[in-house]
Every structure is written in C-alpha cells, then in structure tokens.
C-alpha positions, 0 to 999 in steps of 0.5 A: 198605521196599517200592519201590512204597510209595516209588513212590507217594510219588514219584508223589503230587501233593503230592510236594515237590522234596525228595522227588523229589530223593531219589526220582530217586536210588532204587535201584528203577526204579519209584521213579525212574519215578514221580519223572520222571513227576511234574509237580512234577519240576524241571529239575534232577530231570529232568536226572538222570532223562534220564541214567538207565540205564532207558529208561522213566525217560528217556522219562518225563523227556522227556515231563515238561511241565517238560523244558527244551530242554537236556533234550530235546536230550539225549533226541533223541540217546538210543539208544532210539526211544521216548525220542526220540519223546517229545522230538520230540512235546514242546511245548517242542521247539525248531527245533534239536531238530526238525531232529535229529528229522526226520533220525531213522532211526525213522519215528515220530520223523520223523513227530512232527517233521513234525507238530510246531507248532514245525516250521520250513520247513527241517524241513518241506522234509525231511519232504516228501521223506521216503520214507514217504508218511504223513510227507509227508502230515504235512507237507502237512496242517500249516496253515502248510505252504503259507506256510512252503514257498512254491512248494515246497508245489506238489510235495506236490500232485503227489505220487505217493501219493494220501494226500499229495495228499488231505492237501493238498486238506484243508489249508484254506490250500492255494491254487488252484494246488495244488487245480488240480493235484489236480483234474488228477490223476496221469497222462500226456499221450498223443498222439491218433492222430486229431487229432494233439493230446496229451490228458491221461489221468489215472490211477485217482484219480477220486474225489480229482479229483472232490473237487478239482473240487468245491472252491471253490478250484479254478480254472475 
C-alpha cells in the first residue's frame, strides 16, 4: 500500500485514536509525520512521536496542541533546534520548560522563551542579559515585564542598543523613570571648560530621545 495513502488517512480530520495509534508506528516517516500533526492525536500517541528518529515527526509532536508538559520537557532537551523551538513556543510550555529554553545555545529558542506569555521573572531576568539585542528586546516588550522585573527593568531602558530602549519605550507599562532615562539618551558627562560644570552629552539616538520626550509618561 502506498505510504501517501496511509499518510492521508493519518492526517484526516476524522482519523480516530485507533488509526493514529497504528499510524504512529508506521515504517514510513510521512505517515508518522501526519499522525503527529493530527489534532486528534492523544498524549499517548505524541509520547511515541516525540521519541521518533525523524526530527520532523518529533517537531510535529512538540507543535501539537495536545502536547503535555511531559512531552514538552522531552522536546526541549531534543538534539534538534527546531524541535526545541517548537517546545519553547508551545502555549502549554510551563515555567520549567521555559527556564531550560532561555539557556539554550540556539538564538531562536531563547527568543521564543523570552516572548512566551508564561515566562516568569527568572526567565526574563536571564533574557535581559542575553548577548543578542533582539532577545533583550523580546524581554523588554513583554507587557508584564516591568511588573515582573521591578527595578531591574530600568537596566533595559539604559541598554546600549537602541532597539532595546525602543522596546521599552513602546511598552505601555514602562513607568516615567524608564521613559526619562530614554529621553536622557546614551551619552556621557563632559566637563565644560568655561563654566567648570559637567554637561550631559547624548549620543546619536536623537530620534528616540525625541519620541521619549514627547511621551506623556516622560517626567518634566
């Protein structure tokens, strides 16, 4: 029998659990792929799929809406980054899964963890120290990041990368202290030879500073 015929059966919206249990043990990867991708797949079927030798099958198991925490914990430890990324993006990803994901060697996995609505303060604290600015930005733009990080959120408003500070500025829950720091801009204090006073000399982020100055949250 043609493998693609069996795959069509395994991927059919009316496929029963019994059909999927048979399909997930099929010799053809395309059939197992279809079974793991089927929204009718039960956790038992997905538990088999997440141990498959084909990374595409494992990724589909980690993507499936029925994936449990146990399945996602297996997926986040997978050798393939696409499987780990699927786990980090999954709506059912728990704090424990995301704590592993935010330490991943792959940038896309860490970014997915930082963006996840279930990310805890611990996860965001690690994300805001990431070497890549887009991951720090992902932490900065989370609406609940100011609440979760508290005073530490101010560090993102002082980040050396404009895109991170812009993410803070665009966060509706960033407070006046954050906006004030962005309005001040990145720069340094320079002594004025005429007056002897130190003047603040901003760097080249004038556009972002102007946006912050125009923001209603900016302190006078």
